[in-house]
C-alpha positions in Angstrom: -86.4 -123.6 -92.5 -90.3 -122.5 -91.9 -90.6 -125.4 -88.9 -87.6 -123.7 -87.2 -88.9 -120.3 -87.9 -92.6 -121.9 -86.3 -90.6 -123.5 -83.2 -88.7 -120.1 -82.2 -91.9 -118.0 -83.2 -94.0 -120.6 -80.7 -90.8 -120.4 -78.3 -90.6 -116.9 -77.9 -94.9 -115.9 -78.3 -96.0 -117.3 -74.6 -99.0 -117.5 -73.9 -100.2 -115.8 -70.8 -102.6 -117.7 -69.9 -100.3 -120.7 -69.6 -98.3 -118.6 -67.5 -101.1 -118.2 -64.8 -101.8 -121.8 -64.5 -99.4 -124.2 -62.5 -97.5 -126.6 -63.9 -99.5 -129.4 -62.8 -102.9 -127.9 -63.9 -101.4 -127.6 -67.3 -100.1 -131.3 -67.5 -103.8 -132.5 -66.1 -105.7 -130.7 -68.3 -103.5 -131.5 -71.5 -103.7 -135.5 -70.0 -107.9 -135.5 -69.7 -107.9 -133.9 -72.8 -106.2 -136.5 -74.5 -107.9 -139.1 -72.8 -105.1 -140.6 -70.9 -105.0 -142.1 -67.6 -101.9 -142.1 -65.4 -101.1 -145.3 -65.8 -101.2 -145.1 -69.7 -99.0 -141.8 -69.6 -96.6 -144.1 -67.1 -96.7 -146.8 -70.0 -95.5 -144.3 -72.8 -93.2 -142.4 -70.7 -91.8 -144.6 -68.0 -92.2 -141.9 -65.3 -94.1 -143.5 -62.9 -98.0 -142.7 -62.1 -97.3 -141.8 -58.7 -94.4 -139.4 -59.6 -97.0 -137.7 -62.4 -99.9 -137.7 -59.6 -97.7 -135.6 -57.7 -96.5 -133.3 -60.5 -100.2 -133.2 -61.4 -101.4 -131.7 -58.2 -98.3 -129.5 -57.5 -96.1 -131.4 -54.8 -93.5 -131.9 -57.3 -92.4 -128.1 -58.1 -89.6 -128.7 -60.4 -89.4 -131.9 -62.2 -86.2 -132.5 -64.3 -86.1 -131.3 -68.0 -85.7 -134.8 -69.1 -89.2 -135.6 -67.3 -90.5 -132.4 -69.2 -89.1 -133.6 -72.5 -91.0 -136.6 -72.2 -94.4 -135.1 -71.6 -94.1 -132.7 -73.8 -93.2 -135.0 -76.5 -96.6 -137.2 -75.5 -98.9 -134.2 -75.0 -98.0 -132.2 -78.0 -96.8 -129.1 -75.8 -94.1 -126.8 -76.1 -91.1 -127.9 -74.0 -89.8 -124.3 -73.2 -93.8 -123.7 -72.2 -93.1 -126.4 -69.5 -89.5 -125.4 -68.6 -90.9 -122.0 -67.6 -94.1 -122.8 -65.9 -91.4 -125.4 -63.8 -89.0 -122.5 -63.2 -86.1 -124.1 -64.9 -85.8 -121.7 -67.3 -86.7 -117.8 -67.6 -89.4 -116.3 -69.8 -87.9 -113.8 -72.3 -89.1 -110.2 -71.4 -91.9 -108.4 -73.6 -89.2 -106.4 -75.5 -87.0 -109.1 -76.9 -89.9 -111.3 -77.8 -91.5 -108.5 -80.3 -88.1 -107.8 -81.2 -87.6 -111.1 -82.4 -91.0 -112.2 -83.8 -90.2 -108.9 -85.8 -86.9 -110.8 -87.1 -88.8 -114.1 -87.7 -91.6 -112.1 -89.5 -88.9 -110.4 -91.7 -87.3 -113.9 -92.5 -90.7 -115.9 -93.2 -91.6 -113.4 -95.9 -89.4 -114.5 -98.2 -89.0 -118.0 -97.0 -91.3 -119.4 -99.7 -89.5 -117.4 -102.6 -86.6 -119.4 -101.9 -85.4 -122.7 -102.9 -84.4 -125.6 -100.6 -80.9 -124.9 -101.5 -81.2 -121.5 -101.0 -83.0 -121.8 -97.8 -80.1 -124.2 -96.3 -77.3 -121.6 -97.8 -79.0 -118.9 -95.4 -78.9 -121.3 -92.3 -75.4 -122.1 -93.1 -74.2 -118.0 -93.2 -76.1 -117.6 -90.1 -74.4 -120.6 -88.7 -71.1 -119.2 -90.1 -71.9 -115.8 -88.5 -73.1 -117.1 -84.9 -69.7 -119.0 -84.3 -67.8 -116.1 -86.0 -69.0 -113.8 -83.2 -68.8 -116.8 -80.7 -65.2 -116.4 -81.0 -65.2 -112.9 -80.5 -66.5 -113.2 -77.2 
């Protein structure tokens, strides 16, 4: 459960510095920081090095979510940050980020006090409430 909370926390805690950079610059800096060549990335992801070069040089503005998924996994970046930078999804507004982080902090406070079975039960209850509210819409 803590992993789910961490994922959601990072998704909603968008780094302003990253948002100011272009997608291409973010990808190039990360690739270079881990010491990969474009050909090594191509070999690992199946995305051509020519396409990767165009992406890193901002010639391609909106790559597919599938390509961003492959790169986020390889580079250990948050997929949602890349999707936001590419304009595929919108960044959440600041108020919803604060509200969600407050909610996640409250849940995280009790996380270590619950058994694995209790955690599973909490998740089942949240899913039940979600499914129930979805039927009403």
